[in-house]
N, C-alpha and C positions, 0 to 999 in steps of 0.2 A: 611525427606525433604518434605516440603509443595510445591508440584509441581505447584499448581495453584497460590499460593502466589508469587513464583519465576517467573512464566510466566507473571503474571500481572505486576510485577515490571519491567521485561525486556521489555514488550510491552510499558510501559510508558516511559522508557528510549529511546527506538527506535523511538517512536512517537515524542518525543521532538527533537531528531536529525533530523528526517524527516521534521518536521515543520521548523526547522532552515534552512534546505536546500531550502525549498519552499520560505521562507522569503527572501532568497538571490537572487531570480529571479528579475532582474532589472525591474523597473516600465515601462521602455520604450522598453522592450524586444519584439522581433518579435515572437509571439507565433506560427507562421508557420515555424520557423527555424528548419532545419533538418541538422545534421552534415554529413549525408550520405543519398542517396536515399532510402535505406532499413530501415533507422531509423524512429522512431516515431517523429512527430513534438514536439516542446517544450510543446505546449499546451496539446497534447495528453499524453505525458509522465507525466506531472504534474497532469492531470486528473486521470491517471492510478495509480499514487501514492496515490491520495486521495481516489480512489475506494478501494484499498487494505487496507488502514488504517481504512476505515469505512464500506462500504457496504459488501465487501467480508468477512471482519472479522465477522460482525454480522451474515451473512448468514452461515458461517462455524460453528458458535456457536449455532444458534437457529434452523437451519434446518438440516434435516438428509441427504438431497441431493438437488442438483440443477440439473434439467433436462430440456433441451431445445430440441425442435424438429428441423428437418433440415431446416425448413422455418423461424426459429427464427432470427430476425434481431437485433443485439446488437447495441445500440446507446450509444457510450461511452461519458462520460463527457469530454468535451474539453473546458476548460476555456479560456478566452481572457485577463485576468488580474490577477496579483498576489493577489489582494484583493478578487477576486472571488474564487480563489483556497483556500486561507486561511479561508474564510467564510465557504465553504463547508467542508473543513477539520475539522475545529473546531466544526461544527454542528453535525458531526457523532460520535465524541468521547464519549459523554455520553451514547449513545446506546451500544457502544462496551463495556464500563465499566459495564453497567448493565448486558449485556449478559455474560461477563466473571464472574461476581459475581454469576450469576444463574447457571453456569455450574458445575454440580456435578462430583465427581470422576468417577462415573459410565458412565456419559455422555462423559467424556474425552476419555474413552476406546471404545466407540461405533464407528463403521465405518461411514464414511461420503463419499458421492459419488458426482461426477460431471459427468453428462452424456449429451452428445451432439449427436443428430441424432442417438440415439440408441447405441452409443459407449461410454464405460466407460473410461474416461480419468483419474479420480481419484477414488480410492476405498481403503481408508486407515483409520486408527484410527483418530478420531477427533484431538487428541493432536498432531499427526504428521502433519495433514493438517494445523492446526493453526501455528505450528512452521515453516513448509516449505512453504506453499502456502500463508500465510499471512506475517509472520515475515521475513523469508529469502527472499521471493519474493520482499517485500517492500525494504529491504536493498539493494538487487541487483539493483533495479530501482533507488534507491536513489544515488547509486554510478554512474549510468549513468547520472543522473542529474548533478552530480559534473563535469563530462566531458562537458556537454552542457554549464554549467556556465563558465568553463574555456575558451571554444571556443568563448563565447560571451563577454569575457573580464571582467566578473564579479568576485568578490572575492568568493572563495570557502570556506565555513565554515568547520571546522574540525568536525569529528564524534567521533573518538576514540583517541582524542588528538588534538593538534592544527594542522591546515593545513599550507602550505607554506605561505598563505596569512595572517596568524595570528601570525607568529613568528616575 
């Protein structure tokens, strides 16, 4: 089995499904909408999906670790329109594909780390990080986006077959 070829093909399939979900955000949506006080806003969730599809994927492939000090202030991407989301989403994909193509079998087996304030939160083989923290994480948040779309009265696109809105 060519693990890299299969992973790239899976990434491309999941990216297409994620883009379809982002495209479904109504043009007049309130990007400050939150279904619950503990939830991310619609804009923050859309930005988070974009970050995982692009920057996080590239960093997990090209860097051996991400390390931030306790004073690090993360400034998340919080778009204010569907057009802004899709533009950034599409801009990041060529860099991910280039990084995937450059990742050797040896590099897939090397450990990758995420360290914040001296504490290791992730210390796993790169292939596991890419699978769990890029792919599965993106899929998880894409499902959340489906709930947001439903609550906003928008049509929810299907991911692994048609949705109730497509039948």
